VOKOL-525669 format. One record per residue: y negated, x, z negated of N, C-alpha, C in turn. Coordinates in pm, whole numbers, padded with zeros to 5 digits, always signed. Atoms other than C-alpha are relative to their C-alpha. Example, Ala and Ser with C-alpha at 12.3 -4.5 7.8 and 13.67 -1.06 7.14 Angstrom:
<sites>
+00119+00089+00000+00450+01230-00780-00120+00090+00000;+00119-00082+00006+00106+01367-00714-00109-00077-00073;
</sites>
This chain:
<sites>
-00033+00076+00121-00981-01947+01547-00062+00066-00121;+00061-00052+00123-01174-01907+01223+00089-00035-00119;-00093+00016+00111-00946-01853+00923-00062+00057-00127;+00042-00051+00130-01043-01822+00558+00123+00012-00090;-00106-00022+00098-00797-01671+00309-00063-00006-00139;+00045+00005+00139-00850-01763-00056+00105+00066-00087;-00082-00071+00100-00694-01509-00290-00099+00072-00087;+00110-00044+00085-00933-01452-00576+00035+00120-00085;-00044-00103+00093-00733-01227-00807+00152-00010-00010;+00047-00124+00061-00561-01032-00956+00031+00114+00098;-00006-00113-00092-00547-00683-00811+00134+00010+00074;-00132-00012-00063-00172-00664-00749+00032-00116+00091;-00024+00118-00083-00159-01020-00614-00076+00009+00132;+00078-00018-00123-00434-00941-00364+00069+00101+00091;-00070-00101-00079-00248-00629-00250+00121-00060+00069;-00119+00061-00059+00071-00829-00195-00038-00098+00111;+00041+00099-00100-00118-01098-00002-00049+00065+00128;+00054-00068-00118-00269-00842+00236+00107+00027+00106;-00108-00022-00098+00071-00806+00404-00006-00097+00117;+00001+00103-00104-00002-01121+00606-00104+00028+00109;+00114-00015-00089-00316-00990+00777+00037+00048+00139;-00034-00057-00131-00165-00779+01053+00079-00099+00084;-00076+00101-00073+00078-01057+01145-00095-00098+00070;+00092+00099-00057-00210-01302+01197-00076+00059+00118;+00082-00060-00105-00424-01063+01400+00082+00032+00125;-00083-00031-00116-00134-00962+01623+00041-00125+00076;-00051+00121-00062-00015-01317+01687-00111-00096+00044;+00117+00078-00042-00361-01476+01709-00115+00101+00018;+00095-00111-00015-00569-01186+01848-00147-00041-00004;+00140+00044-00003-00884-01395+01890-00048-00053-00135;+00034+00057+00129-00879-01502+01525-00106+00082-00073;+00091-00064+00094-01155-01427+01276+00054-00031-00139;-00053+00019+00135-01030-01375+00920-00104+00041-00102;+00086-00028+00114-01262-01400+00620+00084-00015-00127;-00079+00001+00125-01132-01339+00266-00094-00027-00117;+00080+00035+00118-01275-01505-00046+00070+00060-00122;-00059-00080+00108-01222-01288-00355-00100+00015-00114;+00087-00033+00113-01358-01226-00704-00068+00135+00028;+00076-00116-00045-01633-00968-00655+00045+00131-00063;-00043-00126+00059-01489-00714-00900+00129+00054+00064;-00118-00046-00073-01177-00695-00678-00029+00022+00149;+00031+00000-00143-01360-00699-00344+00027+00135+00067;-00013-00132-00064-01342-00324-00285+00143+00034+00039;-00138-00028-00042-00962-00331-00262+00021-00047+00144;-00009+00051-00136-01015-00522+00065-00084+00080+00099;+00096-00070-00086-01280-00286+00201+00070+00089+00102;-00042-00087-00110-01233-00096+00529+00126-00049+00071;-00119+00054-00065-00945-00322+00634-00037-00052+00139;+00038+00039-00137-00959-00358+01014+00040-00143+00036;-00045+00136-00030-00790-00699+00998-00083-00107-00070;+00090+00094+00067-01058-00859+00778-00137+00009+00066;+00132+00000-00064-01378-00964+00951-00111+00001-00104;+00103+00006+00103-01579-01051+00639+00064-00022-00137;-00041+00020+00140-01520-01016+00264-00108-00085-00066;+00095+00092+00060-01684-01307+00083+00024-00008-00151;-00023-00004+00145-01722-01247-00292-00046-00126-00072;+00042+00104+00093-01742-01507-00568+00005+00060-00140;+00001-00050+00138-01795-01467-00940+00037-00114-00094;-00045+00115+00079-01595-01751-01094+00041+00040-00141;-00042-00044+00133-01478-01542-01389-00111-00015-00102;+00112+00014+00095-01826-01568-01541-00008-00141-00057;+00006+00138+00049-01770-01942-01585+00063-00014-00138;-00062+00004+00133-01559-01866-01891-00103+00018-00110;+00103-00027+00101-01869-01745-02073-00131-00073+00026;+00124+00071-00032-02144-01934-01891+00030-00109+00102;-00038+00113-00087-02057-02277-01750-00109-00031+00103;+00110+00031-00091-02401-02306-01586+00009+00080+00130;-00016-00079-00123-02297-02040-01334+00073-00077+00110;-00070+00080-00100-02099-02313-01160-00093-00041+00114;+00093+00050-00103-02414-02426-00975-00031+00106+00107;+00021-00101-00106-02500-02095-00799+00129+00033+00076;-00126-00030-00068-02130-02045-00722+00033-00108+00103;-00022+00108-00097-02100-02387-00557-00095+00016+00118;+00098-00023-00107-02417-02311-00361+00049+00111+00093;-00051-00111-00080-02262-01983-00247+00117-00045+00088;-00116+00046-00076-01937-02152-00141-00041-00095+00113;+00047+00090-00106-02124-02421+00053-00063+00078+00115;+00055-00086-00105-02304-02145+00238+00114+00062+00082;-00117-00054-00071-01968-01986+00323+00062-00108+00090;-00060+00110-00076-01848-02327+00442-00070-00024+00133;+00075+00014-00124-02116-02318+00711+00061+00083+00114;-00072-00074-00104-01885-02076+00895+00092-00090+00081;-00080+00100-00073-01695-02391+01000+00141+00050+00031;-00136-00050-00016-01343-02264+00941+00092-00105+00061;-00102+00088-00055-01061-02412+01145+00107-00029-00104;-00100+00018+00106-00829-02361+00850-00032+00093-00116;+00018-00078+00124-00855-02241+00490+00135+00004-00069;-00133-00015+00059-00535-02102+00336-00015+00052-00142;+00007-00040+00140-00515-02091-00043+00132+00066-00039;-00120-00074+00040-00264-01819-00137+00008+00015-00152;+00003-00016+00145-00357-01842-00507+00082-00107-00071;-00075+00110+00060-00222-02184-00600-00046-00041-00138;+00057+00044+00127-00452-02247-00896-00102-00110+00028;+00096+00108-00019-00684-02542-00953-00133+00054+00051;+00130-00052-00042-00994-02324-00918+00002+00048+00144;-00007-00047-00139-00875-02166-00593+00015-00117+00096;-00016+00119-00084-00774-02507-00457-00135-00068+00021;+00134+00059-00012-01124-02641-00529-00086+00084+00094;+00073-00090-00090-01275-02334-00361+00039-00028+00144;-00046+00021-00137-01060-02392-00053-00045-00135+00054;+00044+00133-00043-01154-02761-00041-00148+00001+00039;+00142-00011-00033-01526-02676-00046-00019+00069+00135;+00015-00080-00121-01472-02431+00240+00038-00074+00128;-00037+00072-00122-01307-02676+00478+00142-00054-00002;-00134+00056-00015-00974-02804+00609+00102+00097-00058;-00076-00099+00077-00736-02646+00360+00149-00034-00011;-00144+00013+00023-00366-02587+00305+00038+00088-00119;-00048-00078+00114-00166-02457+00011+00142-00038-00035;-00134+00031+00050+00155-02479-00188+00003-00142-00056;-00007+00136+00053+00279-02826-00285+00021+00001-00151;-00003+00010+00146+00304-02952-00643+00127+00056-00063;-00126-00055+00051+00663-02831-00678+00011+00150+00021;-00004-00142-00034+00569-02477-00574-00097+00084-00081;+00104-00071+00073+00296-02383-00823+00003-00037-00148;+00006+00026+00144+00230-02361-01197-00099-00111-00032;+00101+00103+00024-00088-02571-01191+00016-00108+00107;-00043+00097-00101+00059-02872-01013-00116-00084+00055;+00114+00081-00045-00275-03059-00994-00073+00065+00116;+00070-00070-00110-00401-02794-00750+00036-00060+00135;-00045+00050-00131-00196-02947-00468-00074-00125+00043;+00071+00123-00035-00401-03269-00484-00130+00028+00076;+00123-00036-00069-00701-03080-00341+00023+00047+00144;-00029-00049-00134-00522-02971-00022+00012-00113+00102;-00021+00095-00109-00531-03151+00310+00147-00002+00041;-00144-00012-00024-00178-03021+00374+00059+00096-00101;-00067-00092+00094+00072-02858+00141+00146+00014+00040;-00136-00034-00040+00414-02699+00177+00082+00041-00121;-00092-00040+00107+00716-02655-00047+00056+00138+00029;-00056-00135-00005+00799-02288-00104+00032+00036-00144;-00039-00015+00141+00997-02225-00425-00081+00107-00074;+00085-00089+00078+00783-02066-00694+00073+00127-00040;-00078-00116+00044+01065-01832-00797+00021+00104+00110;-00016-00096-00109+01068-01667-00453-00093+00119-00018;+00085-00119+00001+00922-01320-00406-00140-00036+00048;+00137+00040-00030+00542-01347-00398-00044+00042+00140;+00037-00046-00133+00507-01145-00078+00059-00093+00105;-00066+00091-00093+00757-01367+00099-00064-00138-00004;+00067+00131+00012+00585-01680-00036-00128-00003+00083;+00124-00007-00077+00255-01570+00115+00028-00007+00150;-00033-00003-00143+00414-01498+00451+00051-00136+00046;-00053+00131-00037+00602-01830+00453-00112-00103+00009;+00110+00097-00003+00287-02029+00369-00086+00020+00125;+00083-00028-00117+00085-01856+00642+00074-00040+00128;-00076+00034-00121+00364-01901+00898+00006-00151+00021;-00001+00145-00012+00383-02275+00822-00138-00055+00031;+00137+00050-00020+00007-02323+00809-00049+00024+00142;+00049-00038-00132-00054-02146+01141+00104-00017+00110;-00108+00021-00095+00277-02235+01307+00037+00130+00072;-00037-00131-00052+00376-01872+01352+00146+00031-00036;-00134-00049+00031+00722-01718+01371-00012+00148-00035;+00026-00136+00048+00684-01407+01159+00132+00072-00029;-00119-00083+00022+00949-01134+01162-00017+00076-00131;+00017-00060+00132+00973-01051+00792+00066+00137-00009;-00067-00130+00002+01206-00759+00866-00096+00115+00028;+00096-00106-00031+00903-00569+00991-00064+00058-00127;+00058-00051+00125+00790-00530+00629+00065+00130-00044;-00070-00124+00039+01049-00256+00584-00056+00122+00072;+00060-00111-00075+00861-00048+00842-00149-00027+00022;+00140+00041-00013+00508-00170+00776-00093+00121+00005;+00108-00097+00009+00192+00027+00832-00067-00016-00136;+00072+00014+00127-00020+00098+00522-00091-00123+00001;+00078+00122+00012-00200-00212+00395-00139+00025-00057;+00128-00031+00063-00488-00037+00217-00073+00107+00079;+00081-00090-00081-00774+00154+00374-00116+00055-00083;+00108-00067+00073-01043+00396+00257-00069+00095+00098;+00077-00088-00089-01297+00641+00400+00042+00145-00019;-00023-00145+00011-01272+01012+00464-00074+00056-00120;+00077-00042+00118-01538+01054+00195+00079-00026-00128;-00085+00030+00117-01307+00884-00058+00111+00103-00012;-00109-00099+00002-01028+01121+00040-00050+00136-00048;+00055-00130+00038-01249+01428+00002-00028+00007-00150;+00031+00003+00143-01349+01318-00350+00124+00022-00087;-00122-00014+00079-00985+01329-00461+00081+00125+00035;-00077-00117-00044-00871+01646-00281+00021+00103-00111;-00010-00101+00106-00939+01867-00585+00110-00032-00100;-00105+00041+00094-00676+01670-00780+00140+00031+00052;-00130-00026-00063-00397+01756-00536+00028+00150+00001;-00042-00139-00005-00207+02084-00569+00109+00015+00106;-00089-00009-00116-00036+02190-00248+00137+00059-00034;-00127-00067+00033+00235+02397-00420+00085-00080-00098;-00076+00083+00093+00350+02114-00649+00001-00145+00048;-00003+00143-00027+00459+01754-00613-00101-00068-00092;+00099+00073+00078+00181+01521-00726+00059-00134-00047;-00056+00121+00061+00300+01249-00966-00112-00071-00075;+00106+00078+00063+00054+00976-01064+00061-00099-00097;-00049+00091+00104+00106+00781-01385-00106-00107-00028;+00089+00113+00027-00049+00435-01426+00032-00050-00141;-00029+00022+00142-00081+00380-01801-00030-00142-00049;+00042+00131+00049-00223+00028-01821+00058-00115+00079;-00034+00123-00069-00162-00331-01720-00083-00111-00060;+00087+00111+00041-00316-00675-01768+00038-00058-00136;-00044+00046+00132-00108-00767-02077+00051+00118-00080;-00053-00106+00086-00019-00550-02373+00151+00011+00015;-00146+00000-00008+00346-00653-02333+00052+00054+00134;-00041-00058-00127+00349-00516-01976-00022+00151+00004;+00034-00142+00005+00239-00167-02085+00118+00082-00053;-00108-00088+00044+00504+00105-02108-00057+00097-00104;+00055-00082+00110+00465+00310-02430-00044+00139+00045;+00054-00132-00035+00255+00624-02401+00094+00111-00044;-00094-00101+00049+00515+00814-02604+00113+00023+00101;-00107-00014-00099+00772+00744-02331-00053+00065+00128;+00059-00075-00111+00532+00864-02063+00003+00150-00032;-00008-00141+00042+00521+01190-02261+00139+00054+00029;-00139-00043-00023+00901+01210-02244+00027+00018+00149;-00021-00007-00145+00901+01144-01869-00067+00124+00058;+00077-00111-00057+00630+01397-01789+00058+00135-00040;-00056-00128+00046+00787+01672-01998+00135+00030+00062;-00131-00021-00064+01114+01622-01810-00012+00027+00150;+00017-00013-00144+00962+01651-01461-00099+00112+00034;+00093-00100-00051+00809+01949-01282-00096-00068+00097;+00093+00055-00097+00496+01869-01089-00143-00001-00050;+00142+00016+00030+00124+01805-01084-00021-00143-00048;+00004+00133+00059+00096+01511-01323-00144-00044-00023;+00135+00053+00013-00217+01296-01306+00004-00135-00072;+00005+00122+00081-00310+01021-01554-00120-00084+00043;+00105+00089-00050-00507+00729-01411-00030-00107-00105;+00039+00100+00100-00703+00488-01628-00116-00084+00054;+00106+00087-00047-00944+00197-01589-00085-00061-00108;+00080+00050+00111-01071+00104-01935+00016+00092-00120;+00001-00090+00116-01123+00254-02281+00137+00018-00062;-00132-00013+00062-00778+00177-02417+00094+00083+00086;-00081-00082-00089-00613+00327-02109-00045+00145-00004;+00052-00136+00011-00840+00630-02139+00052+00067-00128;-00054-00054+00125-00731+00675-02502+00147+00037+00016;-00142-00029-00023-00366+00653-02394+00015+00124+00087;-00006-00117-00088-00430+00907-02118-00028+00128-00077;+00032-00119+00080-00588+01150-02364+00117+00036-00091;-00118-00026+00085-00288+01112-02598+00110+00069+00082;-00107-00056-00083-00041+01181-02316-00036+00143+00043;+00043-00133-00042-00246+01478-02196+00016+00103-00112;-00011-00092+00114-00248+01630-02544+00143+00040-00030;-00141-00027+00030+00132+01618-02557+00079+00045+00123;-00068-00040-00124+00209+01723-02199-00091+00095+00080;+00079-00081-00093+00084+01930-01907-00081-00088+00095;+00068+00093-00090-00066+01618-01743-00151+00008-00016;+00146+00001+00001-00434+01595-01651-00053-00142+00003;+00069+00129-00005-00660+01298-01720-00096+00001+00118;+00084+00009-00119-00822+01196-01392-00134-00065-00037;+00127+00073+00022-01193+01104-01394+00014-00144+00046;-00009+00140-00042-01251+00733-01364-00031-00012+00149;+00010+00010-00144-01202+00642-00999-00042-00141+00043;+00021+00130-00062-01333+00362-00781+00132-00044+00063;-00123+00047-00063-01068+00145-00619+00025+00070+00132;-00018-00071-00126-01130+00317-00287+00047+00144-00022;-00045-00136+00033-01090+00661-00446+00144-00002-00049;-00138+00011+00047-00771+00542-00615+00095-00018+00118;-00082+00013-00122-00633+00430-00278+00023+00137+00063;-00009-00131-00065-00710+00774-00137+00092+00094-00077;-00084-00089+00082-00547+00957-00428+00147-00038+00013;-00140+00044-00007-00230+00747-00420+00058+00027+00139;-00050-00027-00135-00204+00793-00043+00047+00144+00017;-00039-00143-00008-00167+01169-00106+00105+00036-00104;-00094-00030+00109+00082+01137-00392+00143+00010+00050;-00143-00007-00029+00451+01217-00394+00078-00104-00077;-00066+00101+00080+00535+00959-00659-00101-00067-00092;+00081+00076+00096+00365+00684-00861+00093-00068-00099;-00079+00063+00105+00508+00569-01194-00094-00085-00085;+00085+00085+00082+00363+00272-01379+00059-00138-00019;-00045+00136+00029+00402-00078-01513-00037-00094+00114;+00033+00105-00096+00367-00402-01318-00150-00023-00004;+00146+00007-00003-00001-00360-01233-00048+00029+00141;+00055-00020-00133-00228-00348-00931+00009+00142+00051;-00005-00138-00049-00261+00031-00908+00141+00050+00031;-00138-00039-00031+00117+00075-00923+00042-00059+00135;-00036+00064-00126+00155-00172-00635-00073+00062+00119;+00066-00074-00109-00091+00039-00433+00100+00091+00071;-00097-00093-00059+00198+00279-00379+00084-00070+00107;-00076+00077-00099+00407+00013-00205-00086-00029+00122;+00090+00035-00110+00107-00091+00003-00031+00120+00088;+00033-00122-00073+00045+00272+00107+00124+00077+00045;-00126-00061-00041+00413+00351+00175+00027+00132-00072;-00026-00118+00081+00431+00606-00107+00111-00032-00101;-00108+00025+00097+00733+00647-00341-00055-00048-00134;+00047+00055+00127+00706+00454-00665+00115-00047-00086;-00090+00064+00097+00883+00339-00979-00087-00097-00079;+00075+00101+00072+00750+00011-01119+00083-00047-00119;-00070+00033+00125+00843-00065-01480-00038-00142-00041;+00024+00141+00031+00881-00436-01558+00047-00034-00141;-00036+00053+00131+00882-00602-01898+00020-00150+00007;-00016+00146+00007+00816-00978-01936-00025-00073+00131;+00016+00064-00131+00767-01043-01563+00122+00035+00087;-00122-00022-00080+01052-01077-01308-00022+00101+00112;+00018-00107-00098+01089-00762-01100+00031-00046+00142;-00039+00043-00134+01258-00938-00809-00106-00088+00065;+00103+00088-00054+00961-01173-00769-00129+00075+00033;+00132-00061-00004+00673-00929-00803-00010+00130+00079;+00009-00118-00086+00759-00643-00570+00113-00004+00100;-00108-00019-00095+00969-00544-00272+00053+00141-00016;-00061-00131+00018+01211-00259-00324+00050+00052+00135;-00052-00065-00121+01347-00017-00067+00043+00139-00034;-00049-00136+00023+01449+00342-00024-00096+00083-00084;+00096-00082+00074+01126+00475-00177-00072-00077-00111;+00066+00079+00104+01005+00189-00398+00104-00063-00090;-00102+00040+00096+01223+00142-00706-00061-00077-00116;+00044+00070+00121+01202-00083-01010+00100+00026-00111;-00086-00001+00118+01338-00066-01361-00052-00111-00089;+00044+00112+00082+01335-00368-01588+00085-00013-00125;-00068+00019+00128+01467-00508-01913+00143-00052+00015;-00136+00047-00023+01785-00639-01753+00026-00141-00046;-00018+00139+00041+01725-01001-01845-00054-00094+00106;+00049+00102-00092+01674-01320-01649-00131-00056-00055;+00132+00046+00044+01306-01421-01666-00044-00116+00089;+00049+00117-00071+01177-01765-01571-00148+00019+00032;+00141-00025-00034+00851-01711-01377-00094-00111-00042;+00082+00112+00045+00729-02053-01491-00020+00000-00151;+00010-00004+00146+00773-01964-01857-00006+00145-00048;+00015-00140+00039+00649-01608-01903-00041+00009-00147;+00027-00019+00143+00638-01485-02261-00080+00128-00019;+00086-00116+00017+00343-01256-02324+00029+00076-00130;-00037-00067+00125+00492-01171-02665+00136+00069+00011;-00128-00068-00022+00810-01029-02511-00027+00147+00032;+00029-00143-00014+00782-00651-02561+00127+00079+00035;-00126-00067-00034+01123-00565-02412-00024+00128+00079;+00030-00121-00077+00953-00303-02194+00008+00124-00087;-00002-00115+00091+00936-00080-02500+00141+00056-00019;-00139-00043+00019+01318-00061-02501+00058+00069+00123;-00051-00062-00122+01353+00075-02148+00007+00152-00020;-00027-00142+00023+01504+00424-02162-00081+00087+00096;+00081-00090-00082+01263+00692-02038+00087+00087+00090;-00088-00086-00080+01557+00901-01914+00049-00069+00126;-00037+00074-00121+01650+00626-01671-00108+00017+00105;+00113-00019-00091+01306+00662-01518-00004+00144+00050;-00005-00140-00039+01337+01041-01517+00103+00021+00112;-00106-00014-00101+01662+01016-01319-00045-00056+00134;+00053+00060-00123+01503+00783-01065-00104+00090+00064;+00109-00084-00050+01201+01009-01035+00054+00126+00067;-00057-00120-00059+01408+01320-00970+00064-00029+00135;-00063+00038-00127+01601+01139-00698-00106-00021+00108;+00106+00025-00098+01281+01025-00526-00073+00129+00039;+00070-00126-00027+01114+01366-00556+00085+00095+00082;-00089-00089-00075+01419+01541-00412+00028-00050+00141;-00031+00058-00131+01441+01307-00113-00097+00051+00105;
</sites>
């Protein structure tokens, strides 16, 4: 069976969607799984033994150059020559639905299960799965319905790591790990300004915890924040890492602390302890908690269909609450 997964972005959403791969390969061993993804996120899928081919697209460039639609359609039509038995759109957006339709016989969420309701009109089959449900569970439910599989969701509590990297990637990050101290990685950025935890509060957290503190960054503003935190603490600014190097580093960490962002969710995917700090996004929908993966949020009910990017409640979350959680996880 030839299966195409469409999950174009963003980083954390792709990580959450990868939980379905092992289920498919175990229950349909002869299956071939290809994954269509925005090319700047493709490396997060690399080295995964459950993906046969990573197929990149560059649809984000259409925002600045509409003419790029023609080479992208040509690329997708070439991918469609793989003659997929089924194409599963885990994104639920109009653009991903169109991509899945070009690729072949497609399925997705129905109009009552997604924000962009028109997307469902492009599917051959669609299924109702409440939008407010946890995103990881939504992906698993859609795949189980699309492929007629009975998936034991309880296995997620004892899952194998979902992210993979090379020994070379691991070696590149070894110098950042100190064997005589717990390594604590701090993720300083996120996709929205209102999802970013204040750098001043990271200073408070780091100064309250013993350990080898590493500051990870991915753009200039995050680098500036990392330099500020480093100047006021004992934390080190990590050189800019590739996604594969970041996977390797987080796999060796004792704790990851950060906002609702892709790199923070790497910790869950790699079975490493984490504290995810939520502001204007619902914590119960965007991660799975357990004995080692904790969340702290603003303590308010948030409608996932009406997110407010101007809600900066994350700035009010007490740093000492995070310190207490961190000490408990580090002592376990």
